[in-house]
C-alpha positions as CSV (number, residue, x, y, z in Angstrom):
1,M,-4.7,-4.6,10.7
2,S,-6.5,-1.1,10.8
3,G,-8.9,-0.1,8.7
4,A,-11.0,-2.5,6.5
5,L,-9.4,-3.4,2.7
6,S,-12.1,-2.4,0.1
7,H,-12.3,-1.8,-3.7
8,V,-13.7,2.0,-5.4
9,D,-14.3,2.5,-9.2
10,V,-11.8,5.2,-10.8
11,R,-11.9,5.6,-14.0
12,G,-12.7,2.0,-14.5
13,R,-9.4,0.5,-12.2
14,A,-10.5,-1.2,-9.1
15,I,-8.3,0.7,-6.6
16,A,-8.0,-0.6,-3.3
17,Y,-8.1,1.5,0.0
18,R,-7.8,0.8,4.1
19,R,-10.1,3.8,5.9
20,A,-11.0,4.4,9.2
21,G,-12.7,6.9,11.9
22,S,-14.4,10.1,11.1
23,G,-13.3,13.6,10.9
24,P,-11.4,16.0,9.0
25,P,-10.0,13.9,5.5
26,L,-6.0,12.7,6.7
27,V,-4.7,10.8,3.1
28,L,-1.6,8.9,3.1
29,L,0.5,8.3,0.2
30,H,2.9,5.4,0.2
31,G,6.8,5.2,-1.5
32,F,7.4,2.6,-3.9
33,L,7.6,-1.3,-2.4
34,C,4.9,-0.2,-0.1
35,D,0.9,-0.3,-0.4
36,S,-1.5,0.7,2.2
37,R,-0.5,-1.7,4.9
38,V,2.3,0.1,5.9
39,W,0.2,3.1,7.5
40,Q,-1.8,0.4,10.0
41,R,0.1,2.0,12.7
42,Q,-0.9,5.9,11.7
43,L,-4.7,4.4,10.3
44,A,-5.2,2.7,14.2
45,D,-3.7,5.9,16.4
46,L,-5.3,8.4,14.0
47,A,-9.0,7.4,13.1
48,D,-10.3,9.1,16.3
49,E,-10.3,12.1,15.1
50,F,-9.4,12.0,11.6
51,D,-11.0,9.8,8.6
52,V,-8.2,8.3,7.7
53,V,-7.4,6.7,4.0
54,A,-4.6,4.9,2.8
55,W,-4.7,3.5,-0.8
56,D,-2.6,1.1,-2.7
57,A,-1.6,3.0,-6.0
58,P,-1.8,1.7,-9.1
59,G,0.9,-0.8,-9.1
60,A,1.2,-1.6,-5.5
61,G,-0.4,-3.7,-3.4
62,L,-4.3,-4.9,-4.7
63,S,-4.6,-2.0,-7.0
64,P,-4.0,-3.0,-10.4
65,D,-0.9,-2.2,-12.4
66,P,-1.5,1.0,-14.9
67,P,0.1,0.9,-18.2
68,E,3.5,1.1,-19.3
69,G,4.3,5.3,-20.4
70,F,2.2,5.7,-17.0
71,A,3.9,8.8,-15.1
72,L,3.7,11.1,-11.9
73,A,1.2,13.3,-13.9
74,D,-1.2,10.4,-14.4
75,W,-1.3,9.2,-10.8
76,A,-2.0,12.2,-9.2
77,T,-5.0,12.3,-11.7
78,C,-5.8,9.2,-10.5
79,L,-6.1,10.0,-6.9
80,A,-8.3,12.6,-8.2
81,G,-10.1,10.5,-9.4
82,F,-9.9,8.2,-5.7
83,L,-10.7,11.2,-3.6
84,E,-13.7,12.1,-5.6
85,A,-15.0,8.6,-5.7
86,L,-15.0,7.9,-2.2
87,G,-16.2,12.1,-1.4
88,L,-13.8,13.6,-0.3
89,G,-13.6,17.6,0.2
90,P,-9.8,19.4,0.6
91,A,-7.4,16.7,2.9
92,H,-4.6,17.0,5.0
93,I,-2.3,14.2,2.5
94,V,0.3,12.9,3.7
95,G,3.2,11.8,1.6
96,L,5.9,9.5,2.2
97,S,9.0,9.3,-0.4
98,W,7.7,8.3,-3.6
99,G,3.9,9.4,-2.4
100,G,5.8,12.6,-1.4
101,L,6.4,13.4,-4.9
102,L,3.2,12.2,-6.0
103,A,1.5,14.5,-3.1
104,Q,3.7,17.0,-4.6
105,E,2.2,17.0,-8.0
106,F,-1.5,16.2,-6.9
107,F,-0.4,19.5,-5.3
108,R,0.4,21.0,-8.6
109,L,-2.4,19.9,-10.8
110,A,-5.2,20.5,-7.8
111,P,-4.1,22.8,-4.9
112,E,-7.7,23.7,-4.0
113,R,-7.4,19.9,-2.5
114,V,-4.7,20.1,-0.8
115,R,-5.5,21.3,3.4
116,T,-2.4,20.9,4.4
117,L,0.8,18.7,2.9
118,V,3.2,16.6,5.2
119,L,6.3,15.7,3.0
120,S,7.9,12.7,4.4
121,D,11.6,11.4,4.2
122,T,10.7,11.9,-0.1
123,Y,12.4,13.6,-3.3
124,A,12.0,16.5,-5.3
125,G,12.4,13.3,-7.7
126,W,15.4,11.6,-8.0
127,K,16.4,14.2,-11.0
128,G,15.3,17.2,-8.9
129,S,17.3,16.6,-5.6
130,F,20.5,14.7,-6.7
131,G,21.0,14.9,-10.3
132,D,21.0,13.5,-13.5
133,E,23.8,10.8,-12.9
134,V,22.5,9.4,-10.1
135,A,19.1,9.2,-11.0
136,Q,19.4,7.0,-13.6
137,Q,21.9,5.1,-11.8
138,R,19.3,4.2,-8.9
139,L,16.5,3.6,-11.6
140,A,19.2,1.3,-13.6
141,R,19.6,-0.8,-9.8
142,C,15.7,-0.5,-9.8
143,E,14.8,-2.0,-13.4
144,R,17.7,-4.8,-13.2
145,E,16.7,-6.3,-9.7
146,S,12.9,-6.3,-10.4
147,S,13.9,-9.3,-11.9
148,L,14.6,-11.3,-9.1
149,S,13.1,-13.5,-7.2
150,A,10.2,-12.4,-4.3
151,D,12.5,-13.6,-2.0
152,E,15.9,-12.3,-3.5
153,F,14.3,-8.9,-3.3
154,V,13.6,-8.9,0.5
155,R,17.0,-9.1,0.5
156,V,18.5,-7.0,-1.3
157,W,16.2,-4.4,0.0
158,V,14.7,-5.2,3.3
159,P,16.3,-3.7,5.8
160,V,19.3,-2.4,4.9
161,E,17.3,0.4,2.4
162,F,15.0,1.6,4.7
163,F,15.9,1.5,8.3
164,T,18.1,2.2,10.7
165,E,20.5,-0.8,12.3
166,A,18.8,-0.6,15.4
167,V,14.5,-1.3,14.1
168,A,13.2,-3.9,16.0
169,P,12.5,-7.5,14.1
170,D,9.0,-7.0,13.6
171,V,9.1,-3.5,11.8
172,V,11.7,-5.9,9.2
173,E,8.7,-8.5,9.3
174,E,6.4,-6.6,8.8
175,M,8.0,-4.9,5.8
176,A,9.5,-8.1,4.4
177,A,6.0,-9.2,4.1
178,V,5.4,-6.0,2.3
179,V,7.8,-6.1,0.0
180,H,7.7,-9.5,-1.1
181,D,4.5,-9.2,-2.4
182,F,5.8,-6.1,-5.0
183,H,4.8,-5.8,-8.5
184,P,7.5,-5.4,-10.6
185,P,5.7,-3.7,-13.1
186,G,4.7,-0.9,-10.8
187,F,7.8,-0.8,-9.3
188,R,9.7,0.0,-12.0
189,L,7.2,2.5,-13.7
190,M,7.1,3.9,-10.0
191,A,11.3,3.9,-10.1
192,R,11.0,5.6,-13.5
193,S,8.8,8.4,-12.4
194,L,11.0,9.2,-9.4
195,A,14.2,9.1,-11.7
196,E,12.7,11.8,-14.9
197,A,10.8,13.9,-11.8
198,D,12.5,17.7,-11.0
199,T,10.1,19.9,-8.6
200,T,12.8,21.9,-7.6
201,D,10.3,24.6,-9.2
202,L,7.0,23.8,-7.7
203,L,8.6,24.0,-4.0
204,R,8.5,27.6,-3.8
205,T,5.2,27.7,-5.2
206,I,3.7,25.7,-2.5
207,D,1.0,27.9,-0.5
208,V,-0.2,25.5,1.9
209,P,1.0,24.7,5.3
210,T,3.7,22.0,5.2
211,L,5.4,20.0,7.7
212,L,8.8,18.3,6.9
213,L,9.3,14.8,8.5
214,W,12.2,12.7,8.4
215,G,14.1,10.3,10.0
216,D,17.7,11.4,11.1
217,G,19.0,7.6,9.5
218,D,17.5,8.0,6.5
219,R,20.3,6.8,4.1
220,R,17.5,6.8,1.0
221,S,16.6,10.7,1.0
222,P,19.4,11.7,3.5
223,L,18.5,14.9,5.6
224,E,20.6,17.1,3.2
225,L,17.7,16.7,1.3
226,A,15.1,18.0,4.3
227,A,17.1,20.9,4.8
228,A,16.5,22.0,1.0
229,F,13.3,21.4,1.1
230,D,12.9,23.9,4.5
231,A,14.9,26.1,2.5
232,A,12.9,26.3,-0.7
233,I,8.9,25.8,0.7
234,P,7.8,28.9,2.0
235,G,6.1,28.9,5.9
236,A,7.5,24.8,6.2
237,E,8.1,23.2,9.5
238,L,10.9,20.8,10.0
239,R,10.8,18.2,12.0
240,V,13.5,15.2,12.7
241,I,12.7,12.7,13.9
242,A,15.4,10.8,15.9
243,N,16.3,7.1,15.4
244,A,14.8,6.5,12.6
245,G,15.3,5.8,8.4
246,H,13.8,6.1,5.3
247,L,10.3,4.0,6.6
248,S,9.9,6.7,9.7
249,N,6.2,6.2,10.0
250,M,7.2,2.5,10.8
251,E,10.0,2.7,12.7
252,R,8.9,5.3,15.0
253,P,5.2,5.1,14.7
254,E,4.0,6.6,17.8
255,E,6.5,10.1,17.2
256,F,5.4,10.5,13.4
257,S,1.6,10.1,14.1
258,A,2.6,12.5,16.9
259,H,3.5,15.1,14.9
260,V,0.9,14.2,11.8
261,R,-2.2,14.8,14.4
262,R,-0.5,18.3,15.6
263,F,0.0,19.8,13.1
264,A,-2.9,18.9,11.0
265,R,-4.7,19.8,14.3
266,S,-3.0,23.0,14.4
267,T,-4.3,24.0,10.9
């Protein structure tokens, strides 16, 4: 697997991460039910030109669960501490799904630390993108299904939520292994942060180069949300990846990495 797993202490939390390559820092932020393993192709593809770092957010992968009440702003503060601990200056920030929401919140917290933004298959929070009723429905489902066994949970969520029907079987198996290791407490907290967030006003203030990458078959964050982001963020560039679902970085990794490389290089 690309990028050896390491840990760094961030305010008393042993945060796990993978790192590969050298050059300008490029930070990869995963979605909920994911961890740094979903970025293995980007860690391999982009390490020739960038210092690529993918963390396991608190509540995911091999990082510890955060305490009850941990909110989006707390993850952003933790991310700032993580980048400081690794000695990373202003970075290209790539956020997928929940990670895209975190990237927005990180920009709110520390815009001087953001060189560019790549927001992929994401939301202005569930509340901001769908309204409170849908947000609460999604949250209720997550809280209900978080008590399923790992095997049952994988059957419910993989592949229908994340990929198109044409996804390669090995990609489904890869994602199933990641989801099987999900943290129920972390998953519930991430879902709650999505349900409560509304970053629509924040989008208008983003003043760094921003690339929007969306799978054309994304069921969880459909293309109309990409259009809303494109309209809201000044000067944003929207690129749609054909034959890709919600995890466009896994289903079409070559296209995803090529877009990130071109955009980061151009800025």
